[in-house]
Backbone as JSON, one array per atom type, in Angstrom:
{
  "sequence": "MSTVSISIEMGGCMMRHSKAGITLLAMFVSLHLMAQQAVADSPAPPIPETQAKIKRLGFGISEITLLPKAASRIDIHTSEIAQDSSGRRFAPYSSIMYDLDGDAWVYKLTAPLTFVREQVEVESITGDYAYLKEGPPVGTQVVTVGVPELYGTEVGVNGE",
  "N": [[-9.3, -2.38, -53.02], [-11.52, -2.04, -50.36], [-12.81, 0.53, -48.35], [-13.83, 0.9, -45.01], [-16.06, 2.77, -43.08], [-16.76, 4.04, -39.91], [-19.36, 5.27, -37.98], [-19.68, 7.27, -35.21], [-21.78, 8.33, -32.51], [-21.59, 10.8, -30.27], [-22.73, 12.64, -27.6], [-24.69, 13.95, -29.15], [-23.2, 14.66, -31.38], [-22.03, 13.71, -34.43], [-19.43, 11.58, -35.46], [-17.19, 10.51, -37.8], [-15.1, 7.68, -38.41], [-12.42, 5.99, -39.88], [-11.88, 2.49, -40.25], [-9.14, 1.92, -39.98], [-8.33, 4.12, -38.57], [-9.74, 3.65, -36.09], [-8.42, 1.34, -35.39], [-5.78, 2.2, -35.01], [-6.25, 4.02, -32.83], [-7.11, 2.08, -30.86], [-4.67, 0.63, -30.69], [-2.98, 2.64, -29.71], [-4.11, 3.16, -27.14], [-3.93, 0.66, -25.95], [-1.02, 0.41, -25.89], [-0.44, 2.57, -24.22], [-1.69, 1.7, -21.75], [-0.06, -0.56, -21.35], [2.36, 0.55, -20.81], [1.8, 2.0, -18.55], [1.41, -0.18, -16.74], [4.01, -1.27, -16.81], [5.5, 0.66, -15.54], [4.19, 0.61, -13.09], [4.98, -1.94, -12.25], [7.72, -1.68, -12.01], [10.69, -1.61, -9.98], [10.64, 0.28, -6.84], [12.14, 3.5, -6.45], [15.29, 3.82, -4.66], [15.35, 4.59, -1.11], [16.45, 7.57, 0.29], [19.42, 7.55, 2.37], [19.28, 9.28, 4.43], [16.8, 9.36, 5.54], [15.68, 6.74, 6.03], [16.64, 3.31, 6.6], [16.45, 0.56, 4.61], [15.81, -2.88, 4.64], [15.5, -5.6, 2.76], [13.5, -8.26, 3.26], [12.28, -10.41, 2.02], [9.59, -12.03, 0.21], [8.14, -9.69, -0.38], [8.33, -8.16, 1.99], [9.79, -5.81, 4.18], [12.36, -4.65, 6.42], [12.25, -1.79, 8.27], [14.24, 0.76, 9.26], [14.12, 3.68, 10.89], [15.77, 6.75, 10.78], [16.81, 8.87, 13.44], [15.99, 11.65, 12.97], [13.97, 11.43, 10.99], [12.25, 9.82, 12.26], [11.34, 11.55, 14.3], [10.11, 13.6, 12.67], [7.93, 12.13, 11.68], [6.71, 11.44, 13.85], [6.1, 8.94, 15.3], [3.79, 6.73, 16.92], [3.15, 4.12, 19.27], [1.41, 1.14, 20.34], [0.41, -1.52, 22.47], [-0.47, -4.9, 21.52], [-3.24, -6.16, 22.95], [-5.2, -8.3, 25.39], [-8.52, -9.37, 25.93], [-10.8, -10.11, 28.58], [-11.93, -12.5, 27.82], [-9.94, -13.7, 26.39], [-9.52, -12.86, 23.85], [-7.58, -11.34, 21.37], [-6.64, -7.97, 20.65], [-6.11, -4.86, 18.93], [-5.32, -1.34, 18.6], [-7.51, 0.13, 16.22], [-6.42, 1.98, 14.48], [-3.92, 0.98, 14.02], [-4.13, -0.78, 12.02], [-3.59, -1.53, 8.59], [-4.69, -1.62, 5.28], [-3.92, -3.26, 2.22], [-3.79, -3.05, -1.32], [-4.96, -5.38, -2.17], [-6.78, -5.88, -0.29], [-5.82, -7.09, 2.01], [-5.01, -7.17, 5.47], [-2.73, -5.51, 7.61], [-0.18, -4.88, 10.12], [2.36, -2.74, 11.47], [5.0, -3.83, 13.32], [7.0, -3.22, 16.12], [10.29, -3.95, 16.24], [12.85, -3.43, 17.08], [14.51, -0.62, 18.57], [13.2, 2.07, 16.81], [12.89, 0.56, 14.54], [10.98, -1.32, 12.34], [8.59, -3.91, 11.17], [6.47, -5.03, 8.69], [3.55, -6.95, 9.3], [1.2, -9.44, 8.56], [-2.16, -9.52, 9.43], [-5.2, -10.98, 10.63], [-8.34, -9.72, 10.76], [-10.88, -10.2, 12.92], [-13.17, -8.79, 13.91], [-14.31, -5.47, 14.35], [-14.69, -3.2, 16.84], [-15.74, -0.26, 17.98], [-12.96, 1.71, 18.63], [-11.15, -0.45, 18.31], [-9.64, -3.34, 16.81], [-10.34, -6.66, 16.67], [-8.38, -9.53, 16.59], [-7.96, -12.42, 14.59], [-5.65, -13.59, 13.59], [-2.16, -12.9, 13.89], [0.43, -10.86, 15.39], [1.67, -11.71, 18.74], [0.17, -11.13, 21.99], [1.2, -8.27, 23.77], [3.0, -7.29, 21.78], [4.44, -4.44, 20.36], [2.78, -2.2, 18.3], [2.57, 0.03, 15.55], [0.62, 2.97, 15.8], [0.29, 5.59, 14.97], [1.58, 7.07, 12.08], [1.49, 4.99, 10.26], [0.83, 5.05, 7.45], [3.0, 6.5, 6.43], [5.16, 4.73, 7.11], [4.55, 2.67, 5.42], [4.67, 3.81, 2.82], [7.37, 4.49, 2.88], [8.46, 1.81, 2.89], [7.51, 0.81, 0.4], [8.35, 2.54, -1.34], [7.24, 5.06, -1.96], [7.37, 8.4, -2.78], [7.24, 11.08, -0.5], [7.46, 13.74, -1.17]],
  "CA": [[-9.4, -2.52, -51.51], [-12.6, -1.16, -49.95], [-12.68, 1.3, -47.09], [-14.96, 0.88, -44.11], [-16.18, 3.9, -42.28], [-17.59, 3.78, -38.76], [-19.9, 6.52, -37.48], [-19.99, 7.16, -33.65], [-22.44, 9.46, -32.04], [-21.19, 11.22, -28.92], [-23.23, 13.92, -27.17], [-25.29, 14.63, -30.21], [-22.28, 14.96, -32.4], [-21.69, 12.54, -35.31], [-18.11, 11.53, -35.83], [-16.87, 9.42, -38.71], [-13.79, 7.23, -38.3], [-12.12, 4.78, -40.67], [-11.5, 1.32, -39.58], [-7.7, 2.17, -39.71], [-8.26, 5.14, -37.45], [-10.12, 3.02, -34.92], [-7.41, 0.36, -34.95], [-4.67, 3.05, -34.47], [-6.67, 4.38, -31.53], [-7.04, 1.01, -29.99], [-3.25, 0.28, -30.52], [-2.38, 3.64, -28.84], [-4.64, 2.96, -25.8], [-3.2, -0.54, -25.42], [0.37, 0.72, -25.62], [-0.47, 3.38, -23.09], [-1.96, 0.9, -20.64], [1.02, -1.44, -21.0], [3.42, 1.4, -20.29], [1.5, 2.31, -17.08], [1.66, -1.3, -15.98], [5.42, -1.44, -16.64], [5.85, 1.61, -14.54], [3.7, 0.12, -11.78], [5.79, -3.11, -11.85], [9.13, -1.48, -11.75], [11.08, -1.47, -8.51], [10.67, 1.58, -6.32], [13.5, 4.0, -6.32], [15.83, 3.76, -3.26], [14.97, 5.63, -0.11], [17.77, 8.19, 0.75], [19.86, 7.07, 3.66], [19.03, 10.4, 5.37], [15.46, 9.09, 6.1], [15.5, 5.37, 6.66], [17.39, 2.17, 6.03], [15.48, -0.45, 4.26], [16.45, -4.21, 4.51], [14.52, -6.46, 2.1], [13.49, -9.64, 4.01], [11.74, -11.38, 1.07], [8.14, -12.18, 0.13], [7.63, -8.41, -0.37], [8.35, -7.57, 3.26], [11.09, -5.18, 4.52], [12.5, -4.14, 7.73], [12.47, -0.36, 8.05], [14.84, 1.41, 10.4], [14.08, 5.08, 10.68], [16.86, 7.52, 11.39], [16.03, 9.72, 14.47], [15.35, 12.86, 12.41], [12.81, 10.96, 10.18], [11.21, 9.34, 13.26], [10.85, 12.72, 14.98], [9.35, 14.19, 11.75], [6.73, 11.29, 11.44], [5.99, 11.37, 15.26], [5.45, 7.59, 15.41], [3.28, 6.3, 18.27], [2.89, 2.66, 19.2], [0.55, 0.6, 21.4], [0.56, -2.98, 22.65], [-1.63, -5.79, 21.26], [-3.73, -6.7, 24.29], [-6.06, -9.42, 25.33], [-9.64, -9.05, 26.79], [-11.0, -11.19, 29.62], [-12.27, -13.88, 27.14], [-8.82, -14.25, 25.66], [-9.42, -12.35, 22.38], [-6.5, -10.32, 21.11], [-7.06, -6.74, 20.09], [-5.13, -3.81, 18.68], [-6.07, -0.15, 18.1], [-7.87, 0.04, 14.82], [-5.48, 2.83, 13.85], [-2.65, 0.25, 13.7], [-4.41, -1.72, 10.88], [-3.52, -0.96, 7.27], [-5.11, -2.51, 4.27], [-3.2, -3.13, 1.12], [-4.63, -3.03, -2.49], [-5.65, -6.63, -2.3], [-7.64, -5.89, 0.9], [-5.25, -7.77, 3.13], [-4.74, -6.4, 6.64], [-1.34, -5.59, 8.12], [0.24, -3.92, 11.17], [3.78, -2.55, 11.6], [5.36, -4.1, 14.64], [8.35, -2.68, 16.55], [11.24, -5.14, 16.37], [14.0, -2.84, 17.8], [14.36, 0.83, 18.56], [13.08, 2.79, 15.53], [12.9, -0.54, 13.52], [9.53, -1.83, 12.12], [8.33, -4.87, 10.13], [5.03, -5.21, 8.48], [3.13, -8.3, 9.59], [-0.13, -9.68, 8.07], [-3.16, -9.88, 10.52], [-6.68, -11.33, 10.12], [-9.29, -9.14, 11.63], [-12.16, -10.92, 13.26], [-14.15, -7.84, 14.06], [-14.02, -4.09, 14.79], [-15.66, -2.69, 17.88], [-15.25, 1.06, 18.45], [-11.54, 1.94, 18.13], [-10.31, -1.63, 18.41], [-9.75, -4.44, 15.9], [-10.1, -7.89, 17.3], [-7.52, -10.29, 15.66], [-7.9, -13.92, 14.55], [-4.29, -13.97, 13.41], [-1.25, -11.8, 14.01], [1.38, -10.86, 16.46], [1.1, -12.05, 20.08], [-0.15, -10.09, 23.05], [2.43, -7.52, 24.15], [3.81, -6.8, 20.68], [4.22, -3.01, 20.09], [2.47, -1.92, 16.9], [2.47, 1.39, 15.22], [-0.71, 3.55, 15.73], [0.46, 6.89, 14.27], [2.61, 6.93, 11.19], [1.35, 3.78, 9.49], [0.93, 5.39, 6.02], [4.36, 6.98, 6.2], [5.98, 3.6, 7.07], [4.22, 1.86, 4.22], [5.25, 4.58, 1.81], [8.84, 4.25, 2.93], [8.72, 0.53, 2.52], [7.31, 0.5, -0.91], [9.09, 3.51, -2.25], [6.41, 6.25, -2.32], [8.07, 9.68, -2.36], [6.37, 11.94, 0.06], [7.68, 15.15, -1.45]],
  "C": [[-10.51, -1.54, -51.13], [-12.27, -0.59, -48.59], [-13.92, 1.19, -46.32], [-14.89, 2.09, -43.28], [-17.16, 3.58, -41.12], [-18.07, 5.11, -38.31], [-20.14, 6.32, -35.88], [-20.67, 8.43, -33.26], [-22.17, 9.64, -30.68], [-21.79, 12.61, -28.58], [-23.96, 14.64, -28.21], [-24.46, 14.96, -31.39], [-22.01, 13.68, -33.24], [-20.32, 12.56, -35.68], [-17.82, 10.27, -36.69], [-15.41, 8.99, -38.57], [-13.51, 6.02, -39.22], [-11.75, 3.58, -39.77], [-9.98, 1.39, -39.12], [-7.57, 3.11, -38.53], [-8.6, 4.5, -36.06], [-9.08, 2.09, -34.47], [-6.19, 1.14, -34.49], [-5.04, 3.55, -33.05], [-6.57, 3.33, -30.47], [-5.61, 0.54, -29.66], [-2.67, 1.34, -29.48], [-2.85, 3.43, -27.38], [-4.02, 1.71, -25.2], [-1.75, -0.27, -25.07], [0.48, 1.62, -24.29], [-0.73, 2.65, -21.77], [-0.8, -0.03, -20.25], [2.07, -0.63, -20.42], [3.06, 1.72, -18.84], [1.72, 1.06, -16.21], [3.08, -1.53, -15.79], [5.97, -0.54, -15.6], [5.39, 1.08, -13.21], [4.48, -1.15, -11.24], [7.2, -2.96, -11.64], [9.47, -1.27, -10.36], [10.98, -0.04, -8.07], [12.02, 2.11, -6.27], [14.01, 3.86, -4.85], [15.49, 4.91, -2.46], [16.36, 6.26, 0.26], [18.04, 7.75, 2.17], [19.62, 8.02, 4.76], [17.63, 10.15, 6.1], [15.3, 7.78, 6.8], [16.45, 4.35, 5.92], [16.42, 1.1, 5.88], [16.29, -1.83, 3.99], [15.35, -5.16, 4.0], [14.57, -7.88, 2.81], [12.96, -10.72, 3.07], [10.25, -11.42, 1.21], [7.47, -10.71, 0.21], [7.62, -7.59, 0.98], [9.72, -6.95, 3.43], [11.09, -4.78, 5.9], [12.93, -2.67, 7.55], [13.13, 0.23, 9.41], [14.88, 2.94, 10.15], [15.23, 5.75, 11.42], [16.15, 8.49, 12.38], [15.4, 10.95, 13.93], [14.07, 12.49, 11.73], [11.74, 10.47, 11.27], [10.63, 10.56, 14.01], [9.83, 13.46, 14.04], [7.88, 13.47, 11.65], [5.91, 11.29, 12.75], [5.32, 10.08, 15.46], [5.0, 7.29, 16.87], [3.04, 4.78, 18.15], [1.94, 2.32, 20.38], [0.71, -0.85, 21.46], [-0.7, -3.63, 22.14], [-1.94, -6.33, 22.63], [-4.66, -7.81, 24.2], [-7.32, -9.07, 26.36], [-9.83, -10.31, 27.78], [-11.43, -12.57, 29.03], [-11.14, -14.4, 26.39], [-8.64, -13.75, 24.2], [-8.32, -11.24, 22.28], [-7.1, -9.16, 20.33], [-6.01, -5.73, 19.91], [-6.04, -2.55, 18.42], [-6.31, -0.24, 16.63], [-6.94, 0.88, 13.99], [-4.14, 2.22, 13.5], [-2.94, -0.53, 12.43], [-4.37, -0.98, 9.56], [-4.0, -1.94, 6.27], [-4.45, -2.2, 2.97], [-4.23, -3.16, -0.15], [-5.38, -4.3, -2.67], [-6.66, -6.88, -1.2], [-7.09, -6.78, 2.09], [-4.88, -6.84, 4.21], [-3.33, -6.57, 7.15], [-1.14, -4.65, 9.33], [1.8, -3.82, 11.01], [4.15, -2.81, 13.07], [6.77, -3.55, 14.88], [9.1, -3.9, 16.81], [12.54, -4.72, 17.17], [13.78, -1.38, 17.83], [14.31, 1.34, 17.11], [13.1, 1.79, 14.32], [11.49, -1.22, 13.56], [9.58, -2.83, 10.97], [6.93, -5.04, 9.97], [4.69, -6.65, 8.7], [1.62, -8.43, 9.29], [-1.0, -10.07, 9.32], [-4.43, -10.18, 9.85], [-7.51, -10.76, 11.2], [-10.46, -9.87, 11.76], [-13.36, -10.0, 13.27], [-13.52, -6.48, 14.41], [-15.13, -3.59, 15.7], [-15.04, -1.35, 18.41], [-13.87, 1.38, 17.76], [-10.6, 0.8, 18.14], [-10.65, -2.67, 17.35], [-9.4, -5.65, 16.63], [-9.43, -8.87, 16.24], [-7.66, -11.78, 15.77], [-6.48, -14.46, 14.46], [-3.45, -12.71, 13.43], [-0.34, -11.88, 15.12], [0.76, -11.18, 17.81], [0.95, -10.88, 20.96], [1.21, -9.48, 23.51], [3.25, -6.91, 23.07], [3.38, -5.33, 20.46], [3.88, -2.94, 18.62], [2.25, -0.39, 16.66], [0.99, 1.85, 15.09], [-0.74, 4.91, 14.95], [1.7, 6.76, 13.47], [2.57, 5.75, 10.26], [1.56, 4.07, 8.02], [2.38, 5.76, 5.56], [5.35, 5.73, 6.17], [5.89, 2.82, 5.74], [4.83, 2.58, 2.99], [6.77, 4.5, 1.76], [9.29, 2.85, 2.53], [8.61, 0.23, 1.09], [7.88, 1.47, -1.93], [8.2, 4.67, -2.69], [7.09, 7.46, -1.81], [7.0, 10.57, -1.8], [6.47, 13.45, -0.16], [6.83, 15.65, -2.61]]
}
C-alpha cells in the first residue's frame, strides 16, 4: 500500500500531512460543525417562572407574559401604530426587529404585560419611523424599548 503525502505552505512554513491525517482533520471539522448545528436546533431551555410565562402559539410564535418585577427591570415602553394624512401606517423604527432571515417583526401588546411578535413588511424608513406595507392595524400598541429582551425571552436566550 502506498502512502500519499501532501505539503501545505502556510505563512512561509511548509507542513507535510499524510492523506490519512487530512482525512481525520476533515472528519473532525465535519463532526464539530454537525454538533454546533445540533445545539442550534435544540429547543431553548425553559424560562424561569420568576421572569415570564411563555405560551407557545405555533409557527414559532409565543405569547410572552412578563411578571411585574421583570417588566420593571426591562422598563418596557410602547407606542401606537399611527397613520399619516395620506393613509400610510407607520411605527417608531425602534419597534422593528429583524430576525436572522431578514424578516421584520414587532411585539404588540395584547393584554397588560403580555406581548406577541407579529411580522411586518416595511415599505420605507424615514427618520425615526418605519412605514408599513403589512402589519398590525392603526392604534395597536407596539414595544419600542425592550424589544431585544422580549425576543431573547421568547426564543430562550439567557441574559445572565
